[in-house]
Backbone as JSON, one array per atom type, in Angstrom:
{
  "sequence": "MVSQDFADRPIKKLLLFDVDETLTLARQKVSAEMAALLKELRKKVAIGFVGGSDFVKISEQLSVSGNSVVEDYDFAFAENGLTAYRLGKPLESQSFIKFVGEERYKKLVNFILHYLADIEIPIKRGTFVEFRNGMINVSPIGRNATIQERYDFLAYDKIHGVRAAFVKVLQDKFADYGLTFSIGGQISFDIFPNGWDKTYALRHVENEGFEEIHFFGDKTFKGGNDYEIFADPRTVGHSVEGPADTARVLRELFF",
  "N": [[16.71, 20.25, -21.59], [15.18, 19.9, -18.11], [12.92, 21.85, -17.13], [13.62, 24.61, -14.58], [11.84, 25.16, -12.62], [11.84, 22.58, -11.69], [14.29, 21.3, -11.29], [15.09, 20.55, -8.92], [14.6, 17.88, -8.65], [15.6, 14.39, -7.84], [15.61, 12.73, -10.38], [14.45, 13.07, -13.43], [11.89, 13.23, -14.38], [8.35, 12.98, -15.24], [5.44, 11.79, -13.94], [2.45, 10.79, -14.56], [-0.97, 10.36, -13.83], [-3.99, 8.29, -13.72], [-7.33, 8.72, -11.95], [-9.68, 6.97, -11.04], [-9.47, 3.46, -10.11], [-6.74, 4.0, -10.48], [-5.38, 5.92, -9.07], [-7.13, 5.84, -6.75], [-9.91, 3.77, -5.39], [-12.77, 3.5, -7.43], [-14.36, 6.11, -7.76], [-14.05, 6.85, -4.95], [-12.21, 8.49, -1.91], [-8.35, 8.82, -2.0], [-6.28, 6.59, -0.52], [-4.79, 6.9, 2.76], [-2.1, 5.8, 2.72], [-1.57, 5.72, -0.08], [-1.86, 8.43, -0.49], [0.54, 9.07, 1.03], [2.68, 7.28, -0.43], [2.86, 8.67, -2.54], [3.6, 11.51, -1.62], [6.11, 10.95, -1.02], [7.24, 9.83, -3.48], [6.66, 12.47, -4.89], [9.26, 13.75, -4.23], [11.0, 12.93, -5.69], [10.36, 12.95, -8.33], [8.68, 14.73, -10.6], [5.11, 15.14, -10.43], [1.57, 14.45, -11.37], [-1.72, 14.51, -11.94], [-4.66, 12.91, -14.27], [-7.73, 13.04, -15.03], [-10.8, 12.35, -16.17], [-13.09, 13.16, -14.64], [-14.7, 16.3, -13.27], [-13.0, 19.18, -11.93], [-13.9, 19.68, -9.21], [-15.17, 16.96, -8.81], [-12.57, 15.45, -8.93], [-10.93, 16.64, -6.66], [-12.23, 16.48, -4.42], [-11.99, 13.44, -3.87], [-9.02, 13.15, -4.06], [-7.85, 15.06, -2.32], [-5.98, 15.77, 0.75], [-5.9, 16.31, 4.1], [-7.22, 18.7, 3.98], [-5.46, 20.19, 2.33], [-5.91, 21.62, -0.9], [-6.01, 20.19, -3.5], [-3.88, 21.15, -5.67], [-1.81, 21.79, -4.6], [-0.65, 19.22, -3.96], [0.31, 18.07, -6.33], [2.13, 18.36, -8.93], [1.12, 18.97, -11.52], [-2.33, 19.34, -12.57], [-4.78, 17.63, -14.03], [-7.77, 18.02, -14.73], [-10.89, 16.9, -16.58], [-9.6, 15.71, -18.84], [-7.53, 17.48, -19.07], [-8.41, 19.63, -19.63], [-9.33, 21.34, -17.85], [-6.8, 23.04, -16.32], [-3.68, 23.14, -14.11], [-0.37, 24.05, -13.05], [1.86, 23.87, -10.96], [0.11, 24.99, -9.17], [-1.04, 27.11, -10.24], [-3.64, 28.33, -12.21], [-3.85, 27.07, -15.96], [-4.44, 27.53, -19.83], [-8.1, 27.44, -20.1], [-10.8, 25.05, -21.88], [-13.68, 24.87, -23.85], [-16.27, 22.58, -24.36], [-19.18, 23.02, -25.64], [-18.88, 25.52, -27.19], [-17.22, 24.64, -29.1], [-19.08, 22.61, -30.22], [-21.47, 24.13, -30.63], [-24.77, 25.35, -29.9], [-26.85, 24.62, -30.83], [-26.52, 22.28, -32.22], [-25.27, 20.76, -30.21], [-27.83, 20.48, -28.53], [-29.17, 18.95, -30.26], [-27.88, 16.43, -30.12], [-27.96, 15.62, -27.46], [-30.66, 15.48, -27.09], [-31.26, 13.33, -28.54], [-29.58, 11.46, -27.13], [-30.81, 11.52, -24.71], [-33.43, 10.18, -25.36], [-32.85, 7.41, -26.24], [-31.9, 6.55, -23.83], [-34.14, 6.36, -22.76], [-35.64, 4.68, -23.32], [-33.95, 2.14, -23.22], [-33.03, -1.19, -22.03], [-32.12, -1.73, -18.88], [-31.14, -3.26, -15.59], [-31.42, -1.53, -13.57], [-32.48, 1.73, -13.02], [-31.12, 4.86, -12.09], [-30.3, 8.34, -11.31], [-29.29, 11.36, -12.98], [-28.21, 10.99, -15.45], [-26.89, 12.47, -17.97], [-24.01, 14.26, -17.46], [-23.01, 17.6, -17.92], [-20.05, 19.09, -18.66], [-17.25, 21.22, -18.6], [-15.76, 20.6, -20.92], [-16.5, 18.28, -21.79], [-19.17, 15.97, -22.27], [-20.74, 13.5, -20.12], [-21.74, 10.88, -19.87], [-24.35, 8.32, -18.63], [-25.79, 4.94, -18.74], [-27.2, 4.08, -16.35], [-27.0, 5.86, -14.48], [-25.3, 8.41, -12.83], [-26.03, 9.07, -9.77], [-26.2, 6.68, -9.01], [-25.04, 3.83, -6.4], [-22.28, 2.73, -4.79], [-22.33, -0.23, -4.61], [-24.19, -0.82, -6.4], [-22.97, 0.39, -8.8], [-20.93, -1.59, -8.96], [-22.42, -3.82, -9.8], [-23.8, -3.07, -12.24], [-21.73, -2.42, -13.77], [-20.43, -5.03, -13.89], [-22.77, -6.23, -15.59], [-22.41, -4.98, -17.64], [-20.15, -5.65, -18.78], [-21.04, -8.21, -19.79], [-23.18, -7.53, -21.63], [-22.87, -5.5, -22.69], [-23.77, -2.5, -23.06], [-22.93, 0.09, -23.18], [-20.82, -0.35, -25.18], [-22.6, -0.77, -27.31], [-24.35, 1.58, -27.52], [-22.56, 3.48, -27.72], [-21.91, 2.98, -30.19], [-24.18, 3.59, -31.7], [-24.43, 6.35, -31.46], [-21.64, 6.91, -32.7], [-22.3, 6.26, -35.27], [-24.74, 7.68, -35.69], [-23.86, 10.83, -35.68], [-21.74, 10.92, -36.93], [-20.27, 13.11, -38.03], [-19.68, 14.97, -36.58], [-17.44, 15.43, -35.41], [-16.58, 14.15, -33.11], [-15.31, 12.14, -30.16], [-16.12, 9.18, -28.31], [-15.68, 7.93, -25.78], [-15.05, 5.08, -23.49], [-15.28, 5.05, -19.94], [-14.46, 4.23, -16.44], [-16.59, 2.72, -14.49], [-19.31, 2.96, -15.11], [-20.07, 4.96, -17.22], [-19.96, 6.68, -20.05], [-17.85, 8.89, -21.91], [-17.99, 11.9, -23.83], [-16.38, 14.3, -26.25], [-14.57, 16.59, -28.08], [-12.91, 15.22, -31.19], [-9.68, 14.8, -30.26], [-9.12, 15.46, -28.02], [-9.02, 13.93, -25.71], [-7.28, 12.32, -23.51], [-4.81, 12.55, -24.09], [-4.75, 15.45, -24.69], [-3.57, 16.84, -22.14], [-1.42, 16.49, -22.51], [0.23, 18.56, -24.1], [0.2, 20.44, -22.5], [2.79, 19.95, -21.22], [4.78, 18.9, -22.4], [6.53, 20.23, -23.44], [8.12, 21.12, -21.1], [10.69, 19.53, -20.84], [11.17, 17.11, -19.87], [12.6, 14.34, -19.21], [11.46, 11.95, -19.52], [7.92, 11.21, -19.65], [5.83, 9.27, -18.01], [2.84, 7.48, -18.13], [0.39, 6.17, -16.01], [-2.6, 3.83, -15.93], [-5.63, 2.57, -15.62], [-7.68, 1.93, -18.12], [-6.66, 1.28, -20.41], [-7.04, -0.08, -22.57], [-8.13, -0.67, -26.13], [-10.58, 2.13, -27.03], [-10.69, 2.27, -24.1], [-10.73, 5.1, -22.21], [-8.43, 5.97, -21.14], [-6.41, 5.12, -23.06], [-5.75, 6.39, -25.38], [-3.86, 8.23, -24.56], [-1.87, 6.44, -23.2], [-1.26, 4.99, -25.62], [0.28, 6.98, -26.32], [3.33, 7.74, -28.36], [4.94, 10.01, -27.37], [4.69, 9.04, -24.57], [5.8, 6.88, -21.74], [3.76, 4.3, -21.2], [2.24, 2.43, -18.49], [0.08, 0.11, -18.06], [-2.24, -0.53, -15.17], [-4.28, -2.3, -12.23], [-5.61, -1.24, -10.55], [-5.14, 0.9, -7.28], [-3.63, -0.41, -5.76], [-2.03, -2.01, -7.28], [-0.91, -0.03, -8.46], [0.86, 1.15, -6.52], [2.25, -0.96, -6.19], [3.88, -1.21, -8.49], [5.0, 1.5, -8.69], [6.68, 1.22, -6.63], [8.46, -0.85, -7.31], [9.6, 0.29, -9.62], [10.65, 3.11, -8.89], [11.81, 3.29, -6.49]],
  "CA": [[16.98, 20.27, -20.18], [14.34, 20.05, -17.39], [12.44, 23.09, -16.21], [14.15, 25.06, -13.58], [11.02, 24.98, -11.76], [11.89, 20.86, -11.2], [15.92, 20.88, -11.24], [15.94, 19.75, -7.8], [14.3, 16.4, -8.38], [16.54, 13.6, -8.9], [15.14, 12.1, -11.43], [14.17, 14.14, -14.25], [10.95, 12.61, -15.43], [7.11, 13.28, -15.18], [4.81, 10.4, -13.73], [0.76, 11.38, -14.64], [-1.58, 9.13, -13.35], [-5.27, 8.38, -14.31], [-7.75, 8.65, -10.99], [-10.0, 5.99, -10.38], [-8.93, 2.53, -10.25], [-5.3, 3.84, -10.69], [-4.83, 6.4, -7.41], [-8.57, 5.54, -5.84], [-11.18, 2.87, -6.02], [-13.78, 4.41, -8.25], [-15.09, 7.43, -6.91], [-13.79, 7.0, -3.29], [-10.99, 8.92, -1.61], [-7.27, 8.43, -2.03], [-5.94, 5.67, 0.72], [-3.74, 7.42, 3.44], [-1.08, 5.01, 2.11], [-1.74, 6.22, -1.33], [-1.07, 9.61, -0.3], [2.15, 8.94, 1.8], [3.73, 7.31, -1.58], [2.85, 9.97, -3.63], [4.35, 12.55, -1.28], [7.53, 10.53, -1.04], [7.49, 9.76, -5.08], [7.11, 13.65, -5.35], [10.83, 14.54, -3.75], [12.34, 12.63, -6.65], [10.19, 13.05, -9.63], [7.54, 15.43, -10.81], [3.95, 14.17, -10.57], [0.36, 14.94, -12.0], [-3.22, 13.51, -12.67], [-5.02, 13.29, -15.45], [-8.62, 12.7, -14.85], [-11.69, 12.67, -17.25], [-13.99, 14.16, -13.99], [-14.44, 17.55, -13.56], [-12.07, 19.51, -10.93], [-14.32, 19.32, -8.15], [-14.8, 15.77, -8.04], [-11.27, 14.99, -8.55], [-10.3, 17.4, -5.2], [-13.04, 15.32, -3.52], [-11.48, 12.1, -4.17], [-7.32, 13.21, -3.74], [-7.21, 16.0, -1.49], [-5.69, 14.99, 1.86], [-5.56, 16.86, 5.34], [-7.53, 20.01, 3.64], [-4.95, 20.68, 1.34], [-5.96, 22.2, -2.1], [-5.02, 19.23, -4.74], [-3.19, 21.51, -6.73], [-0.77, 21.74, -3.99], [0.02, 18.28, -3.54], [0.41, 17.7, -7.29], [3.08, 19.64, -9.76], [0.3, 19.39, -12.45], [-3.3, 19.21, -12.17], [-5.48, 17.76, -15.34], [-9.36, 17.64, -14.65], [-11.43, 16.62, -17.7], [-8.48, 14.99, -19.7], [-6.81, 18.56, -19.2], [-9.07, 20.9, -20.41], [-8.97, 22.34, -16.86], [-5.48, 22.39, -15.93], [-2.86, 23.69, -13.23], [0.9, 24.01, -12.83], [2.22, 24.09, -9.95], [-1.15, 25.68, -8.59], [-1.62, 28.47, -11.19], [-4.29, 27.87, -13.64], [-3.71, 27.03, -17.23], [-5.87, 28.1, -20.68], [-8.88, 26.08, -20.66], [-11.14, 24.93, -23.39], [-15.18, 24.52, -24.08], [-17.26, 21.77, -25.12], [-20.47, 23.79, -25.98], [-17.95, 26.59, -28.03], [-17.12, 23.6, -29.83], [-20.32, 21.93, -30.91], [-22.48, 24.71, -30.96], [-25.78, 25.29, -29.04], [-28.23, 23.93, -31.45], [-25.77, 20.83, -32.77], [-25.44, 20.32, -28.67], [-29.39, 20.29, -28.06], [-29.67, 17.61, -31.05], [-27.09, 15.47, -29.9], [-28.75, 15.84, -26.1], [-32.24, 15.07, -27.26], [-31.14, 11.85, -28.88], [-29.29, 10.81, -26.1], [-32.29, 11.03, -23.43], [-34.31, 9.67, -26.1], [-32.13, 6.68, -26.09], [-31.91, 6.38, -22.6], [-35.41, 6.45, -21.85], [-35.85, 3.38, -23.99], [-32.77, 1.16, -22.66], [-33.74, -1.83, -20.91], [-31.1, -2.56, -18.28], [-32.17, -3.74, -14.29], [-31.97, -0.47, -12.59], [-31.85, 3.4, -13.3], [-31.02, 5.78, -10.67], [-30.44, 9.7, -12.16], [-27.99, 12.07, -13.71], [-27.8, 10.43, -17.08], [-25.94, 13.3, -18.59], [-23.72, 15.74, -16.89], [-22.56, 18.71, -18.86], [-18.97, 19.46, -17.7], [-16.76, 22.37, -19.3], [-14.74, 20.01, -21.74], [-17.16, 17.06, -22.53], [-20.58, 15.7, -21.36], [-20.42, 12.19, -19.5], [-23.37, 9.92, -20.2], [-24.41, 7.26, -17.59], [-27.02, 4.38, -18.48], [-27.9, 3.66, -15.2], [-27.23, 7.5, -13.47], [-24.46, 9.21, -11.89], [-26.43, 8.64, -8.38], [-25.95, 5.1, -8.26], [-24.22, 3.69, -4.88], [-20.87, 1.85, -5.12], [-22.57, -1.2, -5.17], [-24.77, -0.52, -7.85], [-21.71, 0.31, -9.82], [-20.17, -2.74, -9.37], [-23.23, -4.62, -10.18], [-23.67, -2.53, -13.54], [-20.43, -3.05, -14.73], [-20.57, -6.98, -14.19], [-24.11, -6.48, -16.43], [-22.33, -4.26, -19.0], [-19.42, -6.44, -19.41], [-21.7, -9.74, -20.35], [-24.53, -7.3, -22.36], [-22.18, -4.55, -23.9], [-24.51, -1.61, -22.84], [-22.28, 1.14, -23.33], [-20.52, -0.04, -26.23], [-23.85, -0.6, -28.3], [-24.57, 2.81, -27.1], [-21.66, 4.65, -28.38], [-22.22, 2.56, -31.5], [-25.18, 3.98, -32.34], [-23.74, 7.52, -31.72], [-20.8, 7.3, -33.42], [-22.91, 6.39, -36.77], [-25.73, 9.06, -35.93], [-23.22, 11.97, -35.35], [-20.61, 11.05, -37.55], [-20.11, 14.56, -38.97], [-20.15, 16.31, -34.74], [-15.79, 15.77, -34.69], [-16.3, 13.71, -31.77], [-14.74, 10.97, -29.87], [-16.88, 8.69, -27.7], [-14.66, 7.17, -24.77], [-15.76, 4.31, -22.41], [-14.28, 5.04, -18.64], [-14.82, 4.03, -15.16], [-17.52, 1.57, -14.53], [-20.92, 3.24, -15.32], [-20.53, 5.63, -18.11], [-18.63, 7.09, -21.46], [-17.63, 10.54, -22.33], [-18.21, 12.66, -25.63], [-15.64, 15.01, -26.37], [-14.32, 16.62, -29.71], [-11.43, 14.77, -31.27], [-8.04, 15.17, -29.64], [-9.64, 16.24, -26.38], [-8.83, 13.31, -25.03], [-5.93, 12.64, -22.12], [-3.11, 13.03, -24.84], [-4.78, 16.88, -24.45], [-2.95, 16.93, -21.27], [0.37, 16.27, -22.6], [0.37, 19.87, -24.64], [0.99, 21.38, -21.08], [3.96, 19.17, -20.19], [5.58, 18.24, -23.59], [7.74, 21.72, -23.42], [8.99, 21.02, -20.07], [12.01, 19.01, -20.85], [11.5, 16.0, -18.67], [13.61, 13.17, -20.17], [10.29, 10.89, -20.06], [6.64, 11.14, -19.28], [5.23, 8.03, -17.91], [1.49, 7.55, -17.85], [-0.07, 4.97, -15.38], [-4.1, 3.93, -15.85], [-6.41, 1.0, -16.01], [-8.57, 1.69, -18.81], [-5.72, 1.27, -21.5], [-7.38, -0.99, -23.84], [-8.47, 0.39, -27.04], [-12.12, 2.42, -26.67], [-11.02, 3.03, -22.95], [-10.45, 6.69, -21.74], [-6.74, 5.79, -21.08], [-5.86, 4.26, -24.44], [-5.11, 7.42, -26.63], [-2.45, 8.6, -23.83], [-1.11, 5.2, -22.63], [-0.57, 4.53, -26.37], [0.95, 7.87, -27.8], [4.64, 7.68, -28.54], [5.16, 10.82, -26.02], [4.73, 8.8, -22.96], [5.75, 5.49, -21.49], [2.57, 3.35, -20.6], [2.0, 1.66, -17.87], [-1.55, -0.53, -17.5], [-2.49, -0.94, -13.97], [-4.93, -2.96, -11.97], [-6.08, -0.77, -8.83], [-4.22, 1.42, -6.44], [-2.37, -1.68, -4.98], [-0.94, -2.87, -8.7], [0.05, 1.1, -8.95], [1.71, 1.28, -5.72], [3.37, -2.28, -6.56], [4.87, -0.68, -9.95], [5.79, 2.56, -8.52], [7.97, 0.78, -5.75], [9.55, -1.66, -8.46], [10.61, 1.34, -10.64], [11.19, 4.54, -8.45], [12.35, 2.56, -5.0]],
  "C": [[15.67, 20.58, -19.28], [14.15, 21.58, -17.19], [13.21, 23.48, -15.08], [13.38, 24.83, -12.35], [10.99, 23.14, -10.93], [13.05, 20.46, -11.51], [15.94, 20.5, -9.98], [15.22, 18.29, -7.4], [15.48, 15.61, -8.83], [16.18, 13.28, -10.2], [14.26, 12.98, -12.46], [12.71, 13.81, -14.98], [9.56, 13.21, -14.63], [6.4, 12.35, -14.82], [3.19, 11.25, -14.04], [0.07, 9.75, -14.38], [-3.29, 9.37, -13.29], [-5.82, 8.05, -12.48], [-8.25, 7.46, -10.34], [-9.7, 4.94, -11.16], [-7.51, 2.61, -10.89], [-4.79, 4.34, -9.15], [-5.97, 6.14, -6.61], [-8.93, 4.24, -6.42], [-11.66, 3.89, -6.55], [-14.66, 5.34, -7.37], [-15.19, 7.64, -5.46], [-12.42, 7.61, -3.29], [-9.67, 7.78, -1.74], [-7.09, 7.52, -0.88], [-4.88, 6.75, 1.51], [-2.26, 6.88, 2.69], [-0.79, 5.63, 0.73], [-0.97, 7.62, -1.41], [0.04, 9.83, 0.15], [3.0, 8.67, 0.67], [3.78, 8.28, -2.29], [3.71, 11.19, -2.92], [5.91, 12.44, -1.32], [7.71, 10.24, -2.29], [7.99, 11.4, -5.48], [8.77, 14.59, -5.16], [11.62, 13.56, -4.74], [11.99, 12.28, -7.86], [8.82, 14.11, -9.5], [6.16, 14.7, -10.96], [3.04, 14.92, -11.03], [-0.76, 14.18, -12.15], [-4.24, 13.81, -13.75], [-6.31, 12.84, -15.31], [-9.71, 12.89, -15.64], [-12.92, 13.46, -16.0], [-13.98, 15.29, -14.19], [-13.37, 18.21, -12.25], [-12.49, 19.23, -9.53], [-14.5, 17.99, -7.8], [-13.48, 15.2, -7.77], [-10.72, 15.48, -7.11], [-10.98, 16.35, -4.36], [-12.4, 14.11, -3.07], [-10.23, 12.51, -3.71], [-7.38, 14.29, -2.98], [-6.87, 15.52, -0.27], [-5.77, 16.29, 3.01], [-6.32, 17.92, 5.01], [-6.96, 20.43, 3.08], [-5.77, 20.53, -0.13], [-5.16, 21.07, -2.7], [-4.15, 19.56, -5.15], [-1.9, 21.86, -5.65], [0.0, 20.52, -3.65], [0.7, 17.47, -4.85], [1.44, 18.56, -8.09], [1.68, 19.69, -11.1], [-1.3, 18.44, -12.23], [-4.24, 18.9, -13.1], [-6.76, 17.33, -15.15], [-9.7, 17.71, -16.29], [-10.61, 16.79, -19.02], [-7.58, 16.47, -19.92], [-6.91, 19.92, -19.81], [-9.17, 21.94, -19.52], [-7.63, 22.14, -16.51], [-4.71, 23.37, -14.82], [-1.58, 23.3, -13.32], [1.41, 24.55, -11.9], [1.21, 25.09, -8.94], [-1.71, 26.74, -9.15], [-2.67, 27.57, -12.24], [-3.95, 28.08, -15.08], [-4.71, 27.75, -18.23], [-6.74, 26.93, -20.06], [-9.91, 26.03, -21.83], [-12.86, 24.76, -22.58], [-15.88, 23.84, -24.52], [-18.58, 22.19, -25.69], [-19.61, 25.09, -26.83], [-17.72, 25.81, -28.82], [-18.11, 23.05, -30.63], [-21.06, 22.95, -31.41], [-23.44, 24.3, -30.28], [-26.49, 24.1, -29.81], [-27.68, 21.94, -31.83], [-25.92, 20.25, -30.81], [-26.83, 19.58, -28.49], [-29.75, 18.87, -29.25], [-29.29, 16.34, -30.26], [-27.71, 14.91, -28.36], [-30.11, 14.97, -26.33], [-32.11, 13.65, -27.33], [-30.5, 11.34, -28.03], [-30.47, 10.25, -24.98], [-33.17, 10.1, -24.47], [-34.1, 7.72, -26.16], [-31.71, 5.83, -24.85], [-33.22, 6.21, -21.95], [-35.75, 5.2, -22.59], [-34.9, 1.96, -24.08], [-33.46, 0.23, -21.96], [-32.41, -2.15, -20.1], [-31.82, -2.97, -16.55], [-32.52, -2.89, -13.42], [-31.62, 0.86, -12.98], [-32.12, 4.04, -12.58], [-31.43, 7.82, -11.39], [-29.12, 10.37, -12.2], [-27.55, 11.41, -14.67], [-26.96, 10.98, -17.7], [-25.53, 14.14, -17.7], [-23.08, 16.62, -18.14], [-21.48, 19.04, -17.94], [-18.53, 20.34, -19.17], [-15.91, 21.75, -20.78], [-15.33, 19.06, -22.58], [-18.66, 16.97, -21.75], [-20.07, 14.15, -21.33], [-22.11, 11.91, -19.88], [-23.25, 8.39, -19.47], [-26.09, 6.57, -17.76], [-28.09, 4.25, -17.43], [-27.79, 5.39, -14.2], [-25.9, 7.39, -12.82], [-24.69, 8.87, -10.24], [-26.51, 7.31, -8.0], [-25.16, 4.72, -7.04], [-23.26, 2.86, -5.42], [-21.33, 0.85, -5.4], [-23.17, -1.56, -6.3], [-24.01, -0.46, -9.18], [-20.79, -0.73, -10.12], [-21.14, -3.5, -10.12], [-23.55, -4.09, -11.87], [-22.45, -2.88, -14.25], [-20.37, -4.31, -14.89], [-21.42, -7.11, -15.22], [-23.55, -6.07, -17.74], [-21.27, -5.27, -19.75], [-19.84, -7.76, -20.34], [-22.55, -8.59, -21.76], [-23.72, -5.79, -22.97], [-23.21, -3.42, -23.77], [-23.74, -0.43, -23.59], [-21.46, 0.99, -24.49], [-21.44, 0.05, -27.29], [-24.28, 0.85, -28.44], [-24.11, 3.87, -28.01], [-21.35, 4.42, -29.86], [-22.95, 3.24, -32.4], [-25.08, 5.51, -32.46], [-22.47, 7.69, -32.43], [-21.14, 7.11, -34.77], [-23.63, 7.98, -36.83], [-25.03, 10.48, -36.01], [-21.79, 11.99, -36.03], [-20.1, 12.3, -38.12], [-19.41, 15.6, -37.89], [-18.1, 15.87, -34.88], [-15.82, 15.24, -33.56], [-15.86, 12.2, -31.49], [-15.58, 10.77, -28.52], [-15.69, 7.28, -27.11], [-15.25, 6.24, -23.35], [-14.72, 4.43, -21.21], [-14.79, 4.75, -17.61], [-15.72, 3.01, -15.19], [-18.84, 1.58, -14.88], [-21.24, 4.26, -16.26], [-19.53, 5.68, -19.49], [-18.76, 8.61, -21.32], [-17.77, 10.69, -23.43], [-17.33, 13.98, -25.62], [-15.08, 15.46, -27.79], [-12.74, 15.76, -29.76], [-10.1, 15.4, -31.21], [-8.19, 15.69, -28.37], [-9.72, 14.89, -25.55], [-7.93, 13.19, -23.93], [-5.14, 13.15, -22.98], [-3.25, 14.92, -24.68], [-3.99, 17.41, -23.49], [-1.17, 17.35, -21.66], [1.04, 17.92, -23.45], [0.9, 21.11, -23.75], [2.23, 21.25, -20.64], [5.23, 19.07, -21.58], [6.87, 18.92, -23.54], [8.88, 21.77, -22.34], [10.48, 20.78, -20.01], [12.31, 17.57, -19.89], [12.02, 14.71, -19.7], [12.76, 12.1, -20.23], [8.89, 11.52, -19.49], [6.07, 9.72, -19.25], [3.69, 8.37, -17.71], [0.81, 6.02, -17.23], [-1.86, 5.23, -15.64], [-4.41, 2.31, -15.94], [-7.12, 0.83, -17.16], [-7.4, 1.9, -20.12], [-5.81, 0.3, -22.83], [-7.99, 0.01, -25.01], [-9.85, 0.67, -26.9], [-12.14, 2.75, -25.29], [-10.36, 4.49, -22.61], [-8.96, 6.77, -21.4], [-5.97, 5.4, -22.08], [-5.06, 5.31, -24.77], [-3.51, 7.88, -26.03], [-0.96, 7.6, -23.56], [-0.37, 5.17, -24.28], [0.42, 5.38, -26.88], [2.6, 7.79, -27.38], [5.28, 8.82, -27.47], [4.89, 10.19, -24.71], [5.09, 7.19, -22.93], [4.55, 4.64, -20.47], [2.42, 2.31, -19.54], [0.27, 1.07, -17.53], [-1.53, -1.25, -16.22], [-3.8, -1.57, -13.59], [-5.74, -2.55, -10.55], [-4.98, 0.15, -8.55], [-3.13, 0.48, -5.93], [-1.44, -2.15, -5.93], [-0.33, -1.34, -8.73], [0.73, 1.34, -8.1], [2.87, 0.35, -5.71], [4.16, -1.62, -7.4], [5.69, 0.37, -9.58], [7.19, 2.07, -7.6], [9.0, -0.24, -6.01], [10.01, -0.14, -9.03], [11.14, 2.28, -9.88], [11.71, 4.26, -6.85], [13.43, 2.23, -4.44]]
}
């Protein structure tokens, strides 16, 4: 039986969403149309997001009309659920640095920075390694790239496999670290302890008693950062190709 907190929802299901290219265009704000659709959807089912970015970045994208993002979603999971909220209240968080240890972390980052210095791509910008609470994010072009530069890099990466090659080198070099290397978004990949992918968020919801947990994401291919939760037997996975496609599927299934 579903938790009493969600007993008023006519459909006893939970819908979890990736953020970039699922609820929003990459690194852009949620549209008014999507926000309105989610507001109506929440009257029927419980909803939540599961993003790889930190809570501040996701809040910038998903907050509407000055509301805190935790007010508009029943579950809010940043950094794959390592930073988590349930009905506006924070849940227990985890730390990447505590897991890895300072000395091993420095060895990893030093290697990454040397590799980035030697990599040949059309342009480089800034913020190549971003330390987050539960992971590190690595971007060959740099997270300061403009939106157009991000699209250009994505097209280049599809041909040359820059991120895939980088990940393969790290997997071989740091095989004993117990880490997952997951390509996500347009310009970067995440590094986090094994099991700290987006399925981590499920431990916060699997005992809520929902009849089904649905997940919507765009990087659902093997190696993509939505793959593990998409393929997990605890979820019903939906692969989408952008916010418009997400809206289409939601209307077909729940309206």
